[in-house]
N, C-alpha and C positions, 0 to 999 in steps of 0.2 A: 433578460432572458428571463422566462420562469421554468422552473425546475423541470414542470413537463415538459417544455420546450425542449432542454436539456436531454432530457432523457429521449428523443424524438432523432435524436440525433446517432443513437447507441445503435447500432444496428445487432440483430438477434439470428445468428446461425444453427440451425435445430443439426442436431449430431455431430457438432464438433466437442473437442476433440475422439468422442467416442458415442455410439449410439446412445439415445436417449439424454445426452448433455445439449443443453439450450444456451450457446456460449455467448455472451454478451458482448460485442465487439466494439473497443471504442476507437477502432482505426477512424470510422466515422465522424467521429466525434473531431478528431483533431484536422482532419483534413477540414472543420468550419473554425476559422479564426475565430466568430464571434462566439462561439460555444466552449472553446481551448480557453478565449481570454476570461471567461466566466467564470468557468474552474479555478481558472489560478486565480480571480478577482476573490471567488467567497473562498476560497482557503487561508490565502491575505487576510481578509479580514477576521477568519477564525482565527488565526494565531500571532497578530500584529502582537498584540501586548502580552503573549504566553510565555517571556521571558526564556525562550530557545535559544538552545546553543548550538543543536545542529539537524537538519532533515537527514532521515534514512531512508532510502529508496529500495524499493524491491524487484528482481530483476523479474523481467525489461519493463514492460509497462510505467512500473512504480518510477523507474527512470526519468518519464515523461513529465508524469506530475511532478515529482519531487526534486526531479532538480532544477525546474521550471521553478516551482516554491521557494526552493535555497536560492535560488540567483535571484529574485526579486528581495530575497527579505536579507540579504545578503551574511548568509548563514556558510558554513559548509555540508559539503554532500557528501553523507557518507552511502556506499555501493552497498546491499545485500545481493551478492551475485551466485550463483551455481558455480557448483563444487568444479575446483579447475583452471578458473578464470581468473582469479587476482595471484598477482606474481609475488607477495610478500607474504608473511609468516603473518597465517587465517586463525580462525577459530569457525569452527561449523556446525549445522544441525543437521538430522532426517529428521522429516516428516510425511505424515500422511497429507495426502493429496484426495477429491473425490474420486480421481481416477487413477491414483496410484500413490507413488513415492516419490521424494526429491530431496538435495542437501541443498543449502545455502553456506557464502561464507562469508565472512566480514572479515577485513585488516585486524590484525590485531590491537594496533596503532590508531585505530579508525576512531575512535574515542575516548574520552577520558574521564575517570572516579567521578561520580555526580553532575553531572554535562545532562541535561535536559532535550529531550527527540521527540518529532514527531515519526512515527513511519506510514509511509506513502506508499500503496501502490492504488491500483484502476479497480481491483475486485474486491468485495468479501462476500467467500461462499462459508465455507465451516470457520474458517479462521487458522487453519493449520501451518499456514504460509505462517501469517505475521503472529504467530505466537512462536514456531521455529527465532524468527528475526528477533521478537523480547525478550525470546530466552538469551539469545547471543549480550544484545543491547543488555539485559541485565548482567550478565557474567563480567560484562566489561565494567561495571558497577556504573554505569548509566542509567538515567531514569528515562522512562515509555512514560509521556505523558499524555499520549492518545494513540490511535492509529485510524490515521485516516482514507477516505476513499471515494472514489467515483460514484463506485454502482455499488449496491448493498442486495445480495439476495438472502433475503428472512428469513423465507423456512429453511434454509441449510443450517440456520444456528450460529454461523458464526459471531455475532453480538454477543449471545450466552455464551458461547465458549472463551471469547477472547475475554468477558466480564467476569468467567469464574478466576481467570488470573491477574484480575484486577485493573486491567486494560481498558480505559475510555476507548468509544468506539462513535466517530465522524462520517457519515456517508451523506451524500448530497441527493441522490435516484435510488431509489429503489422497485426491484422487481419481483414477482410474487410469482418462483419457479418449482416444478415438482423436483 
């Protein structure tokens, strides 16, 4: 499947979750097994020889792609969840979204010092969510090898913002939105 065909499987939802936002909905992509398999195949090809120790997925859509990637690579899957959803001792980060604030947590014992991880989410906008997760990964003394996304919205400068934190970005499709 070509990348432009993959992009065509992603639904645009205007004015969600608030007026002016053009929400890129990956639920239509995962309804298509060929598109879902293409995403995972491309991520596997990218990270097969990266020497990773774990995959970190971001609540909730990052769990879909990150969990599947971890399973296929036979690696541990670390969940970065919304505040109050993890049952054991956690660390947390609060951050700005393009439409509000949020807090994510990771179990304190989920990563060990020196482990190499890829952070996976469905979409890169401003990069605030991944930046928060990367700060937690680094607080646990693990290394962020890269952040991977199905969709990137380049005009919102997420790649630039993460680059300022020395985080490399990989994305499969781009949409030019305001």
